[in-house]
C-alpha positions as CSV (number, residue, x, y, z in Angstrom):
1,M,0.0,0.0,0.0
2,D,1.5,3.3,-1.0
3,N,1.8,6.1,1.6
4,S,-0.9,8.4,0.0
5,T,-3.6,6.0,1.1
6,N,-2.0,5.4,4.4
7,N,-2.8,8.9,5.6
8,T,-6.4,9.1,4.5
9,L,-9.3,9.4,7.0
10,H,-10.7,6.2,5.6
11,H,-7.5,4.3,6.4
12,H,-7.4,5.7,9.9
13,L,-11.0,4.8,10.7
14,T,-10.5,1.2,9.4
15,A,-7.4,0.9,11.6
16,V,-9.4,2.0,14.6
17,K,-12.2,-0.5,13.7
18,D,-9.6,-3.3,13.4
19,G,-8.0,-2.5,16.7
20,K,-4.7,-1.4,15.2
21,R,-5.2,2.2,16.4
22,T,-7.1,3.5,19.4
23,F,-9.6,6.2,20.0
24,E,-9.8,7.1,23.7
25,N,-9.5,10.1,25.9
26,A,-6.5,11.1,28.0
27,F,-7.9,9.6,31.2
28,Q,-8.5,6.3,29.5
29,S,-5.0,6.2,28.0
30,V,-3.2,7.0,31.3
31,S,-5.5,4.6,33.2
32,R,-4.8,1.8,30.6
33,M,-1.1,2.5,30.8
34,I,-1.0,2.1,34.6
35,L,-3.4,-0.8,35.0
36,Q,-1.7,-3.0,32.3
37,S,1.4,-3.0,34.5
38,K,1.8,-5.5,37.3
39,I,-0.2,-4.7,40.5
40,E,0.9,-6.1,43.9
41,K,-0.6,-5.8,47.3
42,V,1.7,-4.3,50.0
43,V,1.2,-3.4,53.7
44,V,2.2,0.2,54.5
45,N,2.0,1.4,58.1
46,G,-0.4,-1.4,59.0
47,K,-2.8,-0.9,56.1
48,T,-3.0,-2.9,52.9
49,T,-2.6,-0.9,49.7
50,Y,-1.7,-1.5,46.1
51,D,1.7,-1.0,44.4
52,F,1.8,-0.4,40.6
53,S,5.0,-1.7,39.0
54,I,5.0,1.0,36.3
55,F,6.1,3.5,38.9
56,R,9.0,1.2,40.1
57,T,10.7,0.7,36.7
58,G,13.7,2.6,35.3
59,N,17.0,3.4,37.0
60,K,15.6,6.5,38.7
61,H,12.1,5.5,39.6
62,I,9.6,6.6,42.3
63,I,10.3,5.4,45.8
64,S,7.5,5.0,48.5
65,M,4.6,7.5,47.8
66,Y,2.2,4.5,48.1
67,D,-0.9,6.5,49.2
68,E,-0.3,9.3,46.7
69,I,0.1,6.9,43.8
70,N,-3.1,5.1,44.9
71,S,-5.0,8.4,45.1
72,F,-3.8,9.3,41.6
73,V,-4.7,6.0,40.0
74,S,-8.2,6.0,41.5
75,Y,-8.7,9.6,40.3
76,V,-7.6,8.7,36.7
77,K,-9.7,5.5,36.8
78,D,-12.8,7.4,38.0
79,A,-12.3,10.0,35.3
80,A,-11.9,7.3,32.6
81,E,-15.1,5.7,33.8
82,K,-16.9,9.1,33.4
83,G,-17.0,9.8,37.2
84,S,-16.9,13.3,38.7
85,S,-13.1,13.3,38.5
86,K,-13.2,14.1,34.8
87,E,-14.2,17.7,35.7
88,M,-11.3,18.1,38.3
89,A,-7.6,18.7,38.3
90,F,-5.3,16.5,40.4
91,V,-3.2,18.7,42.7
92,L,-0.2,17.5,44.8
93,V,0.3,19.7,47.9
94,G,3.3,19.3,50.2
95,E,6.6,20.5,51.6
96,P,9.4,21.3,49.1
97,G,11.7,18.5,48.3
98,N,9.4,15.5,48.8
99,G,9.0,14.4,45.2
100,K,5.9,16.1,43.9
101,T,7.4,17.5,40.6
102,F,9.5,14.3,40.3
103,F,6.4,12.2,40.4
104,I,4.6,14.2,37.7
105,E,7.6,14.4,35.4
106,F,8.1,10.6,35.8
107,L,4.5,10.0,34.9
108,C,4.8,12.3,31.8
109,D,8.0,10.4,30.7
110,K,6.2,7.1,31.0
111,Y,3.2,8.4,29.1
112,R,5.4,9.6,26.2
113,N,7.0,6.2,26.0
114,F,3.6,4.5,26.1
115,L,2.5,6.6,23.1
116,T,5.5,5.6,21.0
117,E,4.0,2.1,20.7
118,E,2.1,1.9,17.4
119,K,-1.2,0.9,18.9
120,N,-1.3,3.7,21.4
121,R,-0.1,6.5,19.1
122,K,-2.2,9.7,18.9
123,Y,-3.1,11.1,15.5
124,T,-4.5,14.4,14.3
125,F,-5.4,15.9,10.9
126,K,-4.3,18.6,8.5
127,F,-6.2,20.5,5.8
128,H,-4.5,20.8,2.4
129,N,-4.8,23.2,-0.6
130,I,-6.3,25.9,1.6
131,D,-5.1,28.5,-0.9
132,K,-7.9,27.4,-3.3
133,F,-10.4,29.3,-1.2
134,G,-8.9,32.7,-1.9
135,S,-9.5,34.1,1.6
136,Y,-6.4,32.5,3.2
137,G,-3.7,34.3,1.3
138,R,-0.5,32.2,1.1
139,I,-1.5,29.8,3.8
140,T,-1.6,26.3,2.1
141,T,-1.9,23.8,4.9
142,I,-3.5,24.1,8.3
143,E,-3.1,21.6,11.1
144,S,-5.7,21.2,13.8
145,Q,-4.5,23.7,16.5
146,T,-5.5,21.5,19.4
147,Y,-4.3,18.2,17.8
148,E,-7.9,16.9,17.6
149,D,-8.3,13.2,16.9
150,P,-9.3,12.2,13.4
151,M,-12.3,10.5,15.0
152,I,-13.6,13.9,16.2
153,L,-13.6,15.0,12.5
154,A,-15.3,11.8,11.5
155,M,-18.1,12.5,14.0
156,S,-18.6,16.0,12.5
157,L,-18.3,15.3,8.7
158,F,-22.0,16.2,8.2
159,E,-24.1,18.8,9.8
160,K,-26.6,16.2,11.0
161,P,-25.4,13.7,13.6
162,D,-27.4,10.8,12.1
163,E,-25.7,11.2,8.8
164,N,-22.3,10.9,10.5
165,K,-23.4,7.7,12.2
166,T,-24.7,6.3,8.9
167,F,-21.4,7.2,7.2
168,L,-19.4,5.3,10.0
169,A,-21.7,2.3,9.7
170,K,-21.9,2.0,5.9
171,Q,-18.5,3.2,4.7
172,I,-16.3,1.8,7.5
173,G,-18.5,-1.0,8.9
174,F,-18.8,0.0,12.5
175,S,-21.6,-1.8,14.4
176,D,-24.2,0.2,16.4
177,D,-22.6,-0.8,19.7
178,E,-19.2,0.4,18.4
179,I,-20.6,3.7,17.3
180,E,-22.3,4.2,20.7
181,K,-19.0,3.6,22.3
182,L,-17.2,6.1,20.0
183,Y,-19.8,8.7,20.7
184,E,-19.2,8.5,24.5
185,N,-16.0,10.5,23.7
186,Y,-17.8,12.9,21.3
187,R,-16.8,16.5,21.3
188,P,-17.5,19.2,18.7
189,L,-14.7,20.4,16.4
190,G,-12.8,23.3,17.6
191,A,-13.8,26.8,16.2
192,C,-11.1,27.0,13.5
193,S,-11.3,23.3,12.3
194,G,-15.2,23.7,12.2
195,Y,-14.9,26.9,10.2
196,I,-12.4,25.6,7.7
197,W,-14.4,22.3,7.3
198,N,-17.5,24.5,6.5
199,D,-15.4,26.4,3.8
200,I,-14.4,23.0,2.4
201,R,-18.0,21.9,2.3
202,N,-19.0,25.0,0.4
203,L,-16.1,24.6,-2.1
204,A,-16.9,20.9,-2.8
205,D,-20.7,21.5,-2.9
206,G,-21.2,19.0,-0.1
207,D,-19.5,16.1,-2.0
208,I,-18.0,14.1,0.9
209,N,-15.4,12.3,-1.3
210,K,-14.1,15.6,-2.7
211,M,-14.1,17.1,0.8
212,L,-12.0,14.3,2.2
213,E,-9.3,14.9,-0.5
214,F,-8.4,18.1,1.6
215,V,-7.7,16.0,4.7
216,E,-4.5,14.3,5.7
217,I,-4.0,12.2,8.9
218,V,-0.7,12.7,10.7
219,P,0.7,11.4,14.0
220,V,0.9,13.9,16.9
221,P,4.6,14.8,17.5
222,L,6.0,13.3,20.7
223,I,8.9,15.7,21.0
224,E,9.3,16.6,24.7
225,S,10.9,19.9,24.1
226,M,8.0,21.1,22.0
227,G,5.6,20.6,24.9
228,T,3.2,18.5,22.8
229,V,1.4,15.6,24.6
230,T,3.0,16.4,27.9
231,G,3.5,20.1,28.6
232,K,4.5,22.1,31.7
233,Y,3.5,25.6,32.7
234,P,5.6,27.0,35.6
235,A,4.1,29.8,37.6
236,K,5.7,33.1,36.6
237,D,5.7,36.4,38.4
238,K,2.8,38.9,38.3
239,I,4.0,41.0,35.4
240,T,5.3,38.6,32.9
241,S,2.5,36.0,33.1
242,S,-0.7,36.4,31.2
243,A,-3.6,34.2,29.9
244,V,-1.8,34.3,26.5
245,D,0.7,31.8,27.9
246,L,-2.1,29.3,28.4
247,L,-4.6,30.0,25.8
248,G,-2.8,31.8,22.9
249,E,-3.7,35.1,21.2
250,E,-4.6,36.8,18.0
251,S,-1.7,36.3,15.5
252,I,-0.6,39.4,13.5
253,Q,1.2,37.1,11.1
254,R,-2.0,35.2,10.2
255,L,-4.0,38.4,9.9
256,L,-1.7,39.5,7.1
257,H,-3.0,36.4,5.1
258,I,-6.6,36.0,6.3
259,T,-9.1,38.4,4.7
260,D,-12.2,37.2,6.5
261,T,-12.1,38.9,9.9
262,N,-14.6,36.3,11.3
263,N,-12.2,33.5,10.8
264,P,-11.2,32.0,14.2
265,Y,-8.0,30.7,12.6
266,R,-6.7,34.3,13.2
267,F,-6.1,33.2,16.8
268,D,-2.8,31.3,17.3
269,L,-3.6,28.8,20.0
270,R,-0.2,27.0,19.9
271,R,1.3,30.0,21.6
272,G,-0.5,28.8,24.7
273,A,0.6,25.7,26.7
274,L,-2.9,24.1,26.7
275,S,-3.6,23.6,23.0
276,R,-0.3,21.6,22.5
277,V,-1.6,19.0,25.0
278,G,-5.2,19.2,23.7
279,G,-5.1,15.9,21.9
280,G,-5.1,13.5,24.8
281,G,-2.1,14.9,26.6
282,I,-1.1,15.8,30.2
283,H,-0.9,19.4,31.2
284,F,1.4,20.0,34.3
285,S,0.9,23.3,36.1
286,D,3.8,23.7,38.5
287,E,3.0,25.7,41.7
288,I,-0.5,26.4,40.4
289,F,-1.5,28.7,43.3
290,K,1.4,31.0,42.8
291,N,-0.3,32.2,39.6
292,K,-2.1,35.5,39.7
293,K,-5.8,35.6,40.0
294,D,-6.8,36.0,36.3
295,L,-4.7,32.9,35.4
296,V,-6.3,30.9,38.2
297,Q,-9.7,32.0,36.7
298,V,-8.5,30.7,33.3
299,Y,-7.7,27.3,34.9
300,L,-11.1,27.3,36.6
301,G,-12.8,27.3,33.2
302,V,-10.4,24.8,31.6
303,I,-10.6,22.4,34.5
304,Q,-14.4,22.4,34.6
305,N,-15.2,22.4,30.9
306,R,-12.0,21.2,29.2
307,V,-12.5,24.1,26.7
308,I,-10.1,26.8,25.5
309,E,-12.3,29.9,25.1
310,I,-11.2,33.2,23.4
311,D,-13.6,36.0,22.4
312,G,-16.5,33.6,22.5
313,Y,-14.8,31.0,20.2
314,K,-14.4,27.6,21.7
315,W,-11.9,24.8,21.2
316,P,-12.7,21.6,23.2
317,I,-9.6,19.9,24.5
318,D,-8.9,16.4,25.9
319,T,-6.4,16.9,28.7
320,L,-5.4,15.4,32.0
321,I,-4.5,18.4,34.3
322,V,-2.1,17.8,37.1
323,A,-0.6,20.4,39.3
324,T,1.7,21.0,42.4
325,S,1.7,23.5,45.2
326,N,3.6,23.9,48.4
327,N,1.8,24.1,51.8
328,S,2.4,27.8,52.4
329,E,1.1,28.9,49.0
330,F,-1.9,26.6,49.3
331,H,-2.7,28.0,52.8
332,R,-2.4,31.6,51.6
333,F,-4.8,30.7,48.7
334,L,-7.3,29.0,51.0
335,A,-7.3,32.1,53.2
336,E,-8.8,34.1,50.3
337,K,-12.3,32.9,50.5
338,E,-13.4,34.2,47.1
339,E,-11.0,31.7,45.5
340,A,-13.0,28.7,46.9
341,P,-14.4,27.6,43.5
342,I,-11.0,26.6,42.1
343,V,-10.1,24.4,45.2
344,D,-13.6,22.9,44.8
345,R,-12.6,21.7,41.3
346,C,-9.3,20.1,42.5
347,R,-8.7,16.7,43.9
348,I,-6.1,17.7,46.6
349,C,-3.6,15.1,47.5
350,Y,-1.3,15.9,50.5
351,V,2.2,14.4,49.8
352,S,4.1,13.3,52.8
353,H,7.9,12.7,53.0
354,N,9.1,9.1,52.8
355,T,9.0,7.7,56.4
356,N,10.4,4.2,55.7
357,Y,14.2,4.3,56.5
358,K,14.8,1.2,54.4
359,L,13.3,2.7,51.3
360,Q,15.1,5.9,52.1
361,K,18.3,4.1,51.4
362,D,17.4,4.2,47.6
363,L,16.5,7.9,47.9
364,T,19.8,8.6,49.7
365,L,21.6,6.8,46.8
366,Y,19.9,9.3,44.4
367,A,21.3,12.1,46.5
368,I,24.8,10.6,46.7
369,G,24.8,9.9,43.0
370,S,25.5,6.6,41.2
371,E,28.7,7.9,39.5
372,T,32.1,7.2,41.0
373,R,32.9,10.3,43.1
374,T,36.3,12.0,43.2
375,T,38.0,14.5,45.5
376,L,38.9,18.0,44.4
377,T,42.2,16.7,43.2
378,L,40.4,14.0,41.1
379,E,41.4,11.1,43.3
380,Y,38.9,8.3,44.0
381,L,36.5,9.2,46.8
382,H,35.6,6.2,49.0
383,Q,32.1,5.9,50.6
384,D,31.9,4.6,54.2
385,P,29.7,1.5,54.2
386,N,27.7,3.1,57.1
387,L,27.1,6.4,55.3
388,N,23.8,5.6,53.6
389,Y,22.4,4.1,56.8
390,S,23.5,7.1,58.9
391,A,22.0,9.7,56.4
392,S,18.8,7.7,55.9
393,V,18.1,7.3,59.6
394,A,18.8,10.9,60.4
395,V,16.5,12.4,57.8
396,V,13.7,9.8,58.4
397,L,13.7,10.5,62.2
398,S,13.2,14.2,61.4
399,R,10.0,13.4,59.5
400,L,8.4,11.4,62.2
401,P,6.1,13.4,64.5
402,R,6.4,13.0,68.3
403,S,3.9,10.8,70.0
404,E,3.2,9.7,73.5
405,K,2.5,6.1,72.5
406,L,5.8,5.5,70.7
407,T,9.4,6.6,71.0
408,P,11.0,8.0,67.8
409,V,13.0,4.8,67.3
410,E,9.9,2.6,67.7
411,T,8.0,4.7,65.2
412,M,10.9,4.5,62.8
413,K,11.1,0.8,63.0
414,L,7.4,0.1,62.8
415,A,7.1,2.5,59.8
416,A,9.7,0.3,58.0
417,G,7.7,-2.8,58.8
418,E,10.2,-4.0,61.5
419,V,9.7,-5.3,65.0
420,A,9.7,-2.8,67.8
421,G,9.7,-4.7,71.1
422,E,6.2,-5.1,72.5
423,K,4.8,-2.3,70.3
424,S,2.7,-3.5,67.3
425,I,2.0,-2.0,63.9
426,K,-1.5,-1.4,65.2
427,T,-0.2,1.2,67.6
428,L,1.5,3.0,64.7
429,A,-1.7,2.9,62.7
430,E,-3.6,4.4,65.6
431,V,-1.0,7.2,66.0
432,I,-1.2,8.0,62.3
433,D,-5.0,8.1,62.3
434,M,-4.9,10.4,65.3
435,L,-2.3,12.7,63.8
436,N,-4.2,12.8,60.4
437,Q,-7.3,14.2,62.2
438,D,-5.4,17.5,62.7
439,P,-6.7,20.2,60.4
440,E,-3.2,21.7,60.3
441,I,-1.7,19.6,57.5
442,T,1.9,20.0,58.6
443,N,1.2,18.3,61.9
444,R,0.1,15.1,60.1
445,F,2.3,12.0,59.8
446,G,5.4,12.5,57.6
447,Q,4.3,16.0,56.4
448,K,7.2,17.9,58.0
449,G,10.9,17.1,58.1
450,L,14.2,17.3,56.2
451,G,13.4,16.8,52.5
452,Q,15.4,15.3,49.7
453,R,16.9,18.7,48.8
454,N,18.2,19.2,52.3
455,L,19.8,15.7,52.2
456,G,21.4,16.6,48.9
457,R,22.8,19.8,50.4
458,A,24.2,17.9,53.4
459,I,26.0,15.5,51.1
460,Q,27.4,18.4,49.1
461,L,28.7,19.9,52.4
462,L,30.2,16.5,53.3
463,I,32.0,16.2,50.0
464,E,33.4,19.7,50.0
465,S,34.8,19.5,53.5
466,S,38.6,19.4,53.9
467,E,38.5,16.2,56.1
468,T,36.6,14.3,53.3
469,N,39.1,15.5,50.6
470,E,42.2,14.9,52.8
471,G,41.1,11.4,53.9
472,R,39.6,10.6,50.4
473,C,36.6,9.1,52.1
474,M,33.0,10.2,53.0
475,F,33.0,9.1,56.6
476,A,29.6,8.3,57.9
477,Y,29.8,10.2,61.2
478,D,30.6,13.5,59.4
479,I,27.1,13.5,57.8
480,Y,25.8,14.5,61.2
481,K,27.9,17.7,61.2
482,A,26.7,18.5,57.7
483,L,23.0,17.9,58.6
484,E,23.4,20.1,61.7
485,R,24.7,22.9,59.5
486,I,21.7,22.4,57.1
487,I,19.2,22.5,60.0
488,L,20.8,25.7,61.4
489,D,21.0,27.4,58.0
490,Y,17.8,26.3,56.3
491,V,15.2,25.5,58.9
492,T,13.5,28.8,59.9
493,E,11.0,27.8,62.6
494,A,12.6,27.5,66.0
495,N,10.5,24.6,67.2
496,D,11.3,22.5,64.2
497,R,15.0,23.3,64.5
498,T,15.0,22.1,68.1
499,K,13.2,18.9,67.2
500,Y,15.5,18.1,64.3
501,L,18.6,18.6,66.4
502,E,17.0,16.2,69.0
503,D,16.4,13.7,66.2
504,L,20.0,14.0,65.1
505,K,21.1,12.9,68.6
506,T,18.8,9.9,68.4
507,A,20.3,9.0,65.0
508,K,23.8,9.3,66.5
509,G,22.8,6.8,69.2
510,L,21.6,4.3,66.5
511,Y,24.9,4.8,64.6
512,R,26.8,4.0,67.8
513,E,24.9,0.7,68.2
514,R,25.6,-0.1,64.5
515,I,29.3,0.5,65.1
516,M,29.4,-1.8,68.1
517,T,28.1,-4.6,65.8
518,E,30.5,-3.7,63.0
519,I,33.5,-3.7,65.4
520,F,32.4,-7.1,66.8
521,N,32.2,-8.5,63.3
522,A,35.7,-7.1,62.6
523,Y,37.0,-8.6,65.8
524,M,35.5,-12.0,65.0
525,D,37.0,-11.7,61.5
526,E,33.6,-12.4,59.9
527,P,31.1,-10.1,58.2
528,F,28.0,-11.8,59.7
529,A,29.4,-12.9,63.1
530,I,26.7,-11.0,65.1
531,R,23.9,-12.3,62.9
532,K,25.0,-15.9,63.6
533,D,25.0,-15.2,67.3
534,V,21.5,-13.6,67.2
535,M,20.1,-16.6,65.3
536,N,21.9,-19.0,67.7
537,Y,20.1,-17.3,70.7
538,V,16.7,-17.5,68.8
539,N,17.2,-21.2,68.0
540,M,18.3,-21.9,71.6
541,I,15.2,-20.5,73.1
542,I,13.1,-22.4,70.6
543,G,15.0,-25.7,71.3
544,I,15.2,-25.3,75.1
545,D,11.8,-26.9,75.7
546,A,12.2,-29.5,72.9
547,E,11.2,-33.1,73.9
548,N,14.1,-34.6,72.0
549,L,16.7,-32.7,74.0
550,G,19.3,-35.1,75.5
551,P,21.3,-34.6,78.7
552,D,24.2,-33.3,76.5
553,K,21.8,-30.4,75.6
554,M,22.3,-31.0,71.9
555,W,19.2,-30.1,69.8
556,K,18.8,-31.3,66.2
557,Y,16.4,-29.2,64.0
558,K,15.7,-28.5,60.4
559,N,17.0,-25.1,59.4
560,P,14.2,-23.3,57.5
561,Q,16.8,-21.1,55.8
562,T,18.8,-23.9,54.2
563,G,16.3,-26.8,54.6
564,E,19.2,-28.9,56.1
565,L,19.4,-30.7,59.4
566,S,21.4,-28.7,62.0
567,A,22.6,-29.5,65.5
568,L,22.9,-26.8,68.2
569,K,24.2,-27.1,71.8
570,I,21.9,-25.1,74.0
571,D,24.0,-23.0,76.3
572,E,21.8,-21.8,79.2
573,R,24.6,-19.5,80.5
574,Y,24.6,-17.7,77.2
575,I,20.8,-17.4,77.2
576,N,20.8,-16.0,80.7
577,S,23.6,-13.5,80.0
578,V,21.7,-12.1,77.0
579,E,18.5,-11.8,79.0
580,E,20.3,-10.1,81.9
581,R,21.5,-7.5,79.4
582,L,17.9,-7.0,78.3
583,E,17.1,-6.3,82.0
584,L,14.7,-9.2,82.2
585,K,15.0,-9.8,86.0
586,T,12.2,-12.3,86.8
587,E,11.4,-15.7,85.3
588,E,8.1,-14.4,84.2
589,Q,9.7,-11.5,82.2
590,R,12.1,-13.9,80.6
591,Q,9.3,-16.3,79.5
592,T,7.2,-13.4,78.1
593,F,10.2,-12.2,76.1
594,R,10.9,-15.7,74.8
595,T,7.3,-16.2,73.8
596,S,7.3,-12.9,71.9
597,I,10.5,-13.9,70.0
598,R,9.0,-17.3,69.1
599,K,5.8,-15.6,67.9
600,I,7.8,-13.3,65.7
601,Y,9.8,-16.2,64.4
602,G,6.6,-18.1,63.6
603,Q,5.0,-15.2,61.7
604,K,8.1,-14.1,59.8
605,I,9.8,-17.3,58.7
606,S,6.8,-18.5,56.7
607,V,6.8,-15.3,54.7
608,E,10.6,-14.6,54.5
609,P,12.8,-17.6,55.3
610,D,15.9,-15.4,55.5
611,Y,14.6,-13.2,58.3
612,D,17.4,-12.8,60.8
613,F,16.1,-10.6,63.7
614,M,18.8,-8.0,63.0
615,D,16.1,-5.3,63.0
616,N,15.5,-6.1,66.7
617,L,18.1,-3.5,67.9
618,E,17.7,-4.2,71.6
619,L,18.4,-7.9,71.1
620,V,21.3,-7.2,68.8
621,K,22.8,-4.8,71.3
622,A,22.5,-7.2,74.2
623,I,24.1,-10.1,72.2
624,T,26.9,-7.8,71.0
625,D,27.6,-6.7,74.6
626,V,27.5,-10.3,75.9
627,R,29.9,-11.5,73.2
628,L,32.3,-8.6,73.6
629,K,32.3,-9.3,77.3
630,S,32.8,-13.0,77.2
631,D,35.3,-13.0,74.4
632,I,37.5,-10.1,75.4
633,A,36.6,-9.5,79.1
634,G,34.3,-6.6,78.2
635,A,34.0,-4.0,75.5
636,G,36.0,-1.8,77.9
637,S,39.1,-3.9,77.5
638,L,38.7,-4.1,73.7
639,I,38.5,-0.3,73.7
640,G,41.6,-0.3,75.9
641,A,43.4,-2.7,73.6
642,L,42.6,-0.7,70.5
643,A,43.3,2.7,72.1
644,N,46.5,1.7,73.8
645,R,48.7,0.0,71.1
646,T,52.0,0.2,73.0
647,N,52.5,-3.5,73.3
648,E,52.8,-5.9,70.4
649,E,49.7,-8.0,71.1
650,N,47.4,-4.9,71.0
651,Q,49.0,-3.7,67.8
652,K,48.5,-7.2,66.2
653,L,44.8,-7.1,67.2
654,Y,44.4,-3.6,65.8
655,D,46.1,-4.6,62.5
656,R,44.1,-7.8,62.2
657,M,40.8,-5.8,62.7
658,I,41.8,-3.1,60.2
659,D,42.7,-5.9,57.7
660,T,39.2,-7.5,58.2
661,M,37.5,-4.1,57.8
662,L,39.4,-3.4,54.6
663,N,39.0,-6.8,53.0
664,K,35.7,-8.1,54.2
665,L,33.6,-5.2,55.4
666,K,34.2,-2.7,52.5
667,Y,36.0,0.0,54.6
668,C,38.9,2.0,53.4
669,K,42.0,2.9,55.6
670,T,40.5,6.3,56.5
671,C,37.0,5.2,57.6
672,A,38.3,2.0,59.2
673,Q,40.7,4.0,61.5
674,K,38.1,6.7,62.2
675,T,35.4,4.1,63.0
676,I,37.7,2.3,65.5
677,E,38.7,5.8,66.9
678,Y,35.0,6.6,67.4
679,F,34.4,3.2,69.0
680,C,37.1,4.0,71.5
681,T,35.4,7.2,72.6
682,Q,32.4,7.4,74.9
683,E,30.5,9.7,72.5
684,D,26.8,9.1,71.9
685,E,26.6,6.3,74.5
686,K,23.0,5.9,75.5
């Protein structure tokens, strides 16, 4: 088939009928794109929610944001099913640096990729040989200004709707049901397309075959920089912004050609951001409430009616409108009561910071950067293996509101789906529900805290410091100094500053506990030494009551992690030492604790066989202390041996530990020495 028949309206309509091309609105396209990806159920903060794999693909994808993504998907799905959402815009409101713009730009990027597939591609039409009319000067071809779908033209070929339906049925072969379905997305032609089509009708004396010779079908360009299909309008200041930026204006260039002053084609809509996404695209309005009033009024009309209106002429558009705003602008806007109608037409979604410190590790990686870093003298810059953990925990703690029911560390662990002693995930769910009743948005769960940009700035400070460049290593403990600087420089509210500095202290305490474990692993010359000991304790308290336990206290059991038969000697002295460290004085307390550990074991092992209790910080700390004490007559003497290397034996121990840290635990000389130095001080002891 030669190309000339490929771009006729008849060819396009046949392709739609055969399912090779699609005719659907923007909501249906976006909804189809999301829902055809894999959907999984996940538990977040004690509630079951859905996770859509499309948002988790690509090397820099979206992390966390479960509630926000669910809100967005249900909004788009509702609009696609002709619900009330189709007359609303979706607005993300939240603190700076929590991923609002990133989310929308990611969505737009995915949508553009989705439309590159042949079946999903959007098409529009052009009119040819316009100069034959005599009233268009030297203008020869005119493209639909709002990238209208050829199907919209097909529904408006004749003045009478019934004639259009007959044409679709007889000429193309659509069934009555298919025509009904097509007409669900019916909208009239835009002012200029309708006007030109009328001119064509008059020129061809109403002969439909002659009229269609003027029409050519072309794909809508997917060039990101042109702002077609996905366009962004950033809020500008009061003087430079005007409705022209959104809607377009009268074009002097066109007026030089067009003799008929009634012709709506004298308006150049492509000057505005809306018409370029009018053919099933996404319009992104950044900081929508920063715009001045007359622009917000323009949005009001566009959101409600999906129509561009200039001087009484109308151009219907098919666009998904998404926007962002920060809390302070939104509050200011709400305070002006006369602006209520616009908020009424928005689906507001409050975006919280990520509060899961495990997921934060990926976000921290984004901030650190995936490229190999170098010092100012271009030498390789090493990254302390504890850096990501330290930074992630510090920023996440700042985002967690204070509560009487939970300590900050318990909240942090429960929010990451970990075990927090006696406290259950139910307590966290109650705390979140209670906080989310607060009409003041910033008091709600995860709404306030150090954002991604603050974390990025802290990492910049860390990299530019002379210690980092001298030692050629980003030492984990130095991130706290950098974060403290950021809190003092960038956090304006005194109460928030005080809270964040407190959170920083808590984070340092957690870092201290992690270093105790690391040093123990280095001392034992094994990366997972402490993990083995923790699992030994757990297996011992499970096996202590076993019926097949002989007088030698040997217990044989099937290891769920390897599936092999293992033997373990139950050492009651070891069990008692651990429980003393946990301050379990009475037999009753011990039994309660053991029961809770067994219960956790029973629940976790069936779901994740590799579960290792390393998130139970109290237990890990107790076991580390016991092992350090029994192996080296106390952590104090290890500190003594490492700090005082005057005799040969101590120096040997130090060298061996440094060697393990370099070769097995991913440290470099600088951070290994600094970590041991830190271990030898009494800083941040709880």
